[in-house]
RODO-2510 file (C-alpha; in nm, 4 decimals, decimal comma):
residues 282
     n   res          X          Y          Z
     1     m    -1,6043     3,9524    -0,2346
     2     a    -1,4765     3,6410    -0,0571
     3     d    -1,7247     3,3818     0,0527
     4     n    -1,7530     3,3388     0,4266
     5     e    -1,7035     2,9690     0,4509
     6     k    -1,7517     2,8076     0,7935
     7     p    -1,5076     2,5395     0,8846
     8     e    -1,6602     2,2027     0,8851
     9     e    -1,7358     2,0806     1,2342
    10     k    -1,5580     1,7491     1,3120
    11     k    -1,8025     1,4887     1,4264
    12     e    -1,7138     1,2881     1,7273
    13     e    -1,6331     0,9405     1,6249
    14     k    -1,8298     0,6844     1,8199
    15     p    -1,6395     0,3663     1,9080
    16     t    -1,7405     0,0756     1,6920
    17     t    -1,8549    -0,2595     1,8197
    18     l    -1,5142    -0,4092     1,7286
    19     e    -1,3372    -0,1439     1,9257
    20     g    -1,5624    -0,2235     2,2246
    21     v    -1,4841    -0,5942     2,1940
    22     l    -1,1171    -0,5297     2,1727
    23     k    -1,1217    -0,2985     2,4815
    24     e    -1,3056    -0,5691     2,6750
    25     t    -1,0693    -0,8329     2,5660
    26     s    -0,7795    -0,6127     2,6738
    27     e    -0,9378    -0,5554     3,0119
    28     a    -1,0033    -0,9342     3,0520
    29     s    -0,6358    -1,0020     2,9761
    30     r    -0,5207    -0,7506     3,2389
    31     g    -0,7656    -0,9114     3,4838
    32     l    -0,6186    -1,2534     3,4177
    33     v    -0,2663    -1,1304     3,4641
    34     n    -0,3488    -0,9476     3,7860
    35     s    -0,5338    -1,2560     3,9192
    36     a    -0,2330    -1,4792     3,8423
    37     i     0,0084    -1,2425     4,0168
    38     g    -0,2199    -1,2348     4,3235
    39     a    -0,2648    -1,6088     4,3242
    40     g     0,1128    -1,6579     4,2775
    41     a     0,1949    -1,4437     4,5781
    42     i    -0,0451    -1,6345     4,8020
    43     g     0,0845    -1,9689     4,6611
    44     a     0,4487    -1,8718     4,7324
    45     t     0,3741    -1,7668     5,0901
    46     t     0,1894    -2,0911     5,1559
    47     a     0,4780    -2,2813     5,0235
    48     l     0,7142    -2,0952     5,2629
    49     f     0,5015    -2,0707     5,5745
    50     g     0,2335    -2,3482     5,5328
    51     l    -0,1171    -2,2936     5,6554
    52     d    -0,0064    -1,9775     5,8609
    53     g     0,1217    -1,8258     5,5395
    54     l    -0,2000    -1,9118     5,3562
    55     v    -0,4187    -1,7658     5,6320
    56     t    -0,2176    -1,4351     5,6428
    57     a    -0,1780    -1,3783     5,2761
    58     a    -0,5334    -1,4725     5,1830
    59     s    -0,6829    -1,2590     5,4671
    60     f    -0,5800    -0,9375     5,2907
    61     p    -0,7884    -1,0007     4,9691
    62     v    -1,0781    -1,1343     5,1716
    63     g    -1,0636    -0,8407     5,4108
    64     g    -1,0234    -0,6076     5,1108
    65     m    -1,3339    -0,7552     4,9517
    66     i    -1,5378    -0,7116     5,2682
    67     e    -1,4081    -0,3643     5,2992
    68     k    -1,5426    -0,2773     4,9582
    69     r    -1,8862    -0,4234     5,0559
    70     l    -1,8878    -0,1947     5,3678
    71     m    -1,7842     0,1285     5,1954
    72     v    -2,0150     0,4139     5,1920
    73     g    -2,0415     0,6309     4,8773
    74     d    -1,9925     0,5939     4,5078
    75     e    -2,0828     0,2528     4,3684
    76     s    -1,7906     0,2547     4,1332
    77     k    -1,5399     0,2766     4,4251
    78     r    -1,7101    -0,0397     4,5758
    79     q    -1,5999    -0,2776     4,3079
    80     f    -1,3335    -0,5274     4,4132
    81     t    -1,1295    -0,5519     4,0968
    82     s    -0,8520    -0,7829     3,9879
    83     k    -0,5995    -0,5020     4,0568
    84     n    -0,7316    -0,4888     4,4160
    85     f    -0,6865    -0,8611     4,4490
    86     r    -0,3281    -0,8371     4,3099
    87     d    -0,2335    -0,5597     4,5466
    88     e    -0,3996    -0,7103     4,8587
    89     a    -0,2392    -1,0547     4,7945
    90     i     0,1094    -0,8896     4,7526
    91     a     0,0657    -0,6914     5,0722
    92     g    -0,0518    -0,9972     5,2595
    93     a     0,2512    -1,1942     5,1290
    94     l     0,4875    -0,9194     5,2361
    95     f     0,3130    -0,9069     5,5709
    96     t     0,3427    -1,2685     5,6462
    97     p     0,7195    -1,3054     5,7478
    98     p     0,7099    -1,0291     6,0200
    99     l     0,3849    -1,1700     6,1664
   100     w     0,4998    -1,5268     6,1603
   101     y     0,8524    -1,4652     6,2999
   102     g     0,6950    -1,2125     6,5460
   103     f     0,4748    -1,4806     6,6996
   104     e     0,7462    -1,7406     6,7012
   105     t     0,9747    -1,4917     6,8830
   106     v     0,7144    -1,4076     7,1477
   107     k     0,6533    -1,7785     7,2132
   108     q     1,0291    -1,8433     7,2682
   109     i     1,0815    -1,5592     7,5218
   110     p     0,9587    -1,7427     7,8307
   111     k     1,1909    -2,0300     7,7530
   112     a     1,4888    -1,7999     7,6793
   113     f     1,4481    -1,6270     8,0208
   114     g     1,3775    -1,9392     8,2204
   115     l     1,0087    -1,8462     8,2796
   116     d     0,8617    -2,1547     8,1307
   117     g     0,8397    -2,3479     8,4498
   118     m     0,7607    -2,0642     8,7009
   119     v     0,4280    -2,0384     8,8599
   120     t     0,2403    -1,7770     9,0638
   121     n    -0,0404    -1,8022     9,3135
   122     i    -0,3669    -1,6575     9,1999
   123     l    -0,6747    -1,7167     9,4388
   124     g    -0,5075    -2,0087     9,5977
   125     a    -0,4088    -2,1728     9,2724
   126     s    -0,0758    -2,2149     9,1159
   127     v    -0,0874    -2,0656     8,7736
   128     p     0,2102    -2,0704     8,5224
   129     i     0,3520    -1,7326     8,4380
   130     s     0,4613    -1,7967     8,0706
   131     p     0,1060    -1,7690     7,9248
   132     f     0,0663    -1,4203     8,0715
   133     v     0,4168    -1,3297     7,9284
   134     v     0,3199    -1,4567     7,5904
   135     g    -0,0234    -1,2810     7,5969
   136     g     0,1062    -0,9576     7,7355
   137     l     0,3898    -0,9343     7,4803
   138     t     0,1459    -0,9999     7,1916
   139     l    -0,0806    -0,7269     7,3196
   140     g     0,1679    -0,4693     7,4257
   141     v     0,4635    -0,5136     7,1867
   142     l     0,3908    -0,7383     6,8799
   143     t     0,0488    -0,6079     6,7761
   144     p     0,1399    -0,2368     6,7920
   145     a     0,4582    -0,3056     6,5913
   146     l     0,2607    -0,4956     6,3341
   147     t     0,0066    -0,2222     6,3062
   148     a     0,2811     0,0384     6,2583
   149     l     0,4083    -0,1904     5,9684
   150     y     0,0657    -0,2397     5,8131
   151     y    -0,0001     0,1152     5,6960
   152     p     0,3378     0,1905     5,5333
   153     l     0,3207    -0,1515     5,3585
   154     q    -0,0229    -0,1047     5,2200
   155     y     0,0590     0,2504     5,1084
   156     m     0,3686     0,1432     4,9126
   157     v     0,1962    -0,1501     4,7499
   158     k    -0,1037     0,0505     4,6411
   159     n     0,0664     0,3825     4,5507
   160     k     0,4071     0,2503     4,4282
   161     t     0,5804     0,5389     4,6023
   162     f     0,7226     0,6564     4,9327
   163     k     0,5964     1,0102     4,8825
   164     g     0,3207     1,0948     5,1428
   165     i     0,3750     0,7787     5,3442
   166     g     0,4599     0,9630     5,6705
   167     k     0,1497     1,1791     5,6464
   168     d    -0,0702     0,8729     5,5777
   169     f     0,0858     0,6945     5,8825
   170     k     0,0178     0,9922     6,1117
   171     e    -0,3374     1,0275     5,9935
   172     n    -0,4332     0,6568     6,0373
   173     y    -0,2081     0,4735     6,2872
   174     w    -0,3783     0,5730     6,6046
   175     k    -0,7220     0,5562     6,4719
   176     g    -0,6675     0,1986     6,3510
   177     f    -0,4896     0,1073     6,6748
   178     v    -0,7831     0,2168     6,8829
   179     r    -1,0447     0,0487     6,6603
   180     t    -0,8591    -0,2878     6,6769
   181     l    -0,7782    -0,2769     7,0530
   182     p    -1,0767    -0,4999     7,1604
   183     l    -0,9844    -0,7540     6,8932
   184     t    -0,6207    -0,7339     6,9841
   185     t    -0,7010    -0,8023     7,3453
   186     a    -0,9115    -1,1037     7,2603
   187     t    -0,6565    -1,2481     7,0199
   188     s    -0,3686    -1,2019     7,2744
   189     t    -0,5701    -1,3778     7,5386
   190     f    -0,6410    -1,6592     7,3166
   191     v    -0,2815    -1,6908     7,2090
   192     g    -0,1699    -1,7021     7,5757
   193     a    -0,4333    -1,9641     7,6540
   194     a    -0,3358    -2,1833     7,3623
   195     y     0,0239    -2,1594     7,4846
   196     a    -0,0863    -2,2881     7,8363
   197     l    -0,3386    -2,5404     7,7194
   198     p    -0,2151    -2,7468     7,4245
   199     y    -0,5610    -2,8859     7,3514
   200     l    -0,6634    -2,5302     7,2303
   201     t    -0,3960    -2,5368     6,9596
   202     p    -0,6227    -2,6868     6,6919
   203     y    -0,8645    -2,3926     6,7374
   204     l    -0,5849    -2,1424     6,7041
   205     f    -0,5710    -2,1683     6,3282
   206     p    -0,9416    -2,0779     6,2486
   207     a    -0,9221    -1,8078     6,5286
   208     i    -0,6218    -1,6398     6,3808
   209     a    -0,7771    -1,6732     6,0255
   210     a    -1,0973    -1,4833     6,1399
   211     a    -0,8847    -1,2352     6,3308
   212     n    -0,6675    -1,1566     6,0279
   213     v    -0,9714    -1,0784     5,8181
   214     l    -1,1229    -0,8510     6,0859
   215     y    -0,7914    -0,6702     6,1314
   216     r    -0,7892    -0,5952     5,7701
   217     v    -1,1331    -0,4580     5,7884
   218     l    -1,0982    -0,2498     6,1067
   219     l    -0,7690    -0,1042     5,9782
   220     s    -0,9389     0,0427     5,6810
   221     k    -0,8915     0,4026     5,6013
   222     e    -1,2367     0,4266     5,4303
   223     k    -1,5622     0,5219     5,5793
   224     l    -1,7456     0,1989     5,6343
   225     n    -2,0995     0,0762     5,7329
   226     y    -2,0112    -0,1750     5,9948
   227     a    -2,3792    -0,2853     6,0250
   228     k    -2,3304    -0,4723     5,6985
   229     l    -2,1037    -0,7146     5,8950
   230     l    -2,4311    -0,8691     6,0150
   231     n    -2,5372    -0,9596     5,6618
   232     p    -2,4118    -1,3069     5,5759
   233     f    -2,3873    -1,2243     5,2063
   234     t    -2,1161    -0,9665     5,2936
   235     y    -1,8796    -1,2640     5,3298
   236     v    -1,9896    -1,4472     5,0122
   237     p    -1,7877    -1,3857     4,6889
   238     n    -1,9917    -1,2725     4,3952
   239     f    -1,9536    -1,5862     4,2004
   240     a    -2,1186    -1,7811     4,4933
   241     n    -2,3929    -1,5221     4,5693
   242     p    -2,7253    -1,6372     4,3987
   243     f    -2,8661    -1,2807     4,4028
   244     y    -2,5635    -1,1461     4,2296
   245     l    -2,5568    -1,4176     3,9763
   246     v    -2,9253    -1,3548     3,8761
   247     s    -2,8778    -0,9799     3,8517
   248     g    -2,5416    -1,0186     3,6777
   249     t    -2,6904    -1,2652     3,4264
   250     a    -2,9664    -1,0251     3,3531
   251     s    -2,7166    -0,7478     3,3041
   252     f    -2,4988    -0,9515     3,0799
   253     i    -2,7910    -1,0592     2,8681
   254     g    -2,9024    -0,6957     2,8283
   255     k    -2,5637    -0,5805     2,7379
   256     t    -2,5216    -0,8612     2,4829
   257     y    -2,8610    -0,7810     2,3311
   258     r    -2,7808    -0,4166     2,2955
   259     k    -2,4434    -0,4871     2,1399
   260     v    -2,5919    -0,7450     1,8848
   261     t    -2,8736    -0,5101     1,7808
   262     s    -2,6343    -0,2255     1,7553
   263     a    -2,4043    -0,4289     1,5223
   264     i    -2,6974    -0,5321     1,3082
   265     s    -2,8202    -0,1698     1,2841
   266     d    -2,4723    -0,0594     1,1839
   267     l    -2,4489    -0,3360     0,9251
   268     g    -2,7918    -0,2395     0,7751
   269     s    -2,6922     0,1233     0,7530
   270     a    -2,3788     0,0299     0,5734
   271     v    -2,5643    -0,1895     0,3143
   272     r    -2,8313     0,0906     0,2494
   273     n    -2,5653     0,3501     0,1980
   274     a    -2,3800     0,1197    -0,0438
   275     k    -2,6933     0,0610    -0,2533
   276     q    -2,7730     0,4354    -0,2916
   277     p    -2,6184     0,5877    -0,6052
   278     e    -2,3835     0,8803    -0,5520
   279     p    -2,5330     1,2115    -0,6793
   280     k    -2,3912     1,3293    -1,0049
   281     p    -2,2160     1,6760    -1,0048
   282     a    -2,4096     1,9508    -1,1752
***
C-alpha cells in the first residue's frame, strides 16, 4: 500500500534586508537619472530662449506638482515623483517654441499690416489700435491654438504612444478651454497693455510666469480640490516645507529603526541556528 505523501508546500521567501537596500538604491538611481533629464530639458530651453524659456519649461513641473497637491483620491497618486518631473519638464521644453514664436508673431502683425500708428476715438480720446489687435489675436487665435497643442503633447510625453490621442483630445479640450477662459482674457489684456505701455514690460515676465503655472493646473484632466489653492503650503516644495520635513524625518527614523532591528533579529536567528547541533538519523 503506497503512502499518501503530501507535496511539500513552498514557503514564500521574504525579501532580505540586503534586497530591500538594493531595491531602494536602484530606485534612487532612477530618480537621479530622471531628475537629470528633466533639469537638462529646462536648461537647454533656457539657453535657447532665455528667461522666457525658463518660465515656460519650469512652469510645467511646478504646475504638475501643484496639480498633485490638489488631486482628490488615493494618496499614492498624489506623489510627485522624479518620473513626473522628467515628463513635465520635457513637455514644457517642447511647448516653449510654439508659445514663444506665437507671441512674437502676434506682436509683429500690427507692424506688418501698417496698424502700428493708427488710432481710434474712444470717449473723445485717441487710442492706438495695435494693442487691441495684439490682445484680440492672443485671446481669439493664439491661446486656443496653444490649448489644442497642449493636450496631444502631454499625452504623447506621458504615454509614449499616439494611440488614443484623438479620444483624449475630444474629452478634455473644450473643458480645459472653458476653465482657462477667464485667465486667458486677463493674460491677453495684460499682453495688449504691455504692448501699448512699455513701462509695464518689466511686469510682463512675472505675470506670464504665474499665468503659465495656473494654465498647467487649470488644464488638468484630474479631479482637483481648487480650495487648496488658498493654502500657501500648496506652492512650497516638500524640501522647503517644515511640516513635511518634520513628518518625513520621523518616518525616516521609524523606517530605519525597523530595518536595523529586523537585520539584528535575522542575524541572531542565524547564529542560534548555527549553534544548534543537527539531529542524528535514527
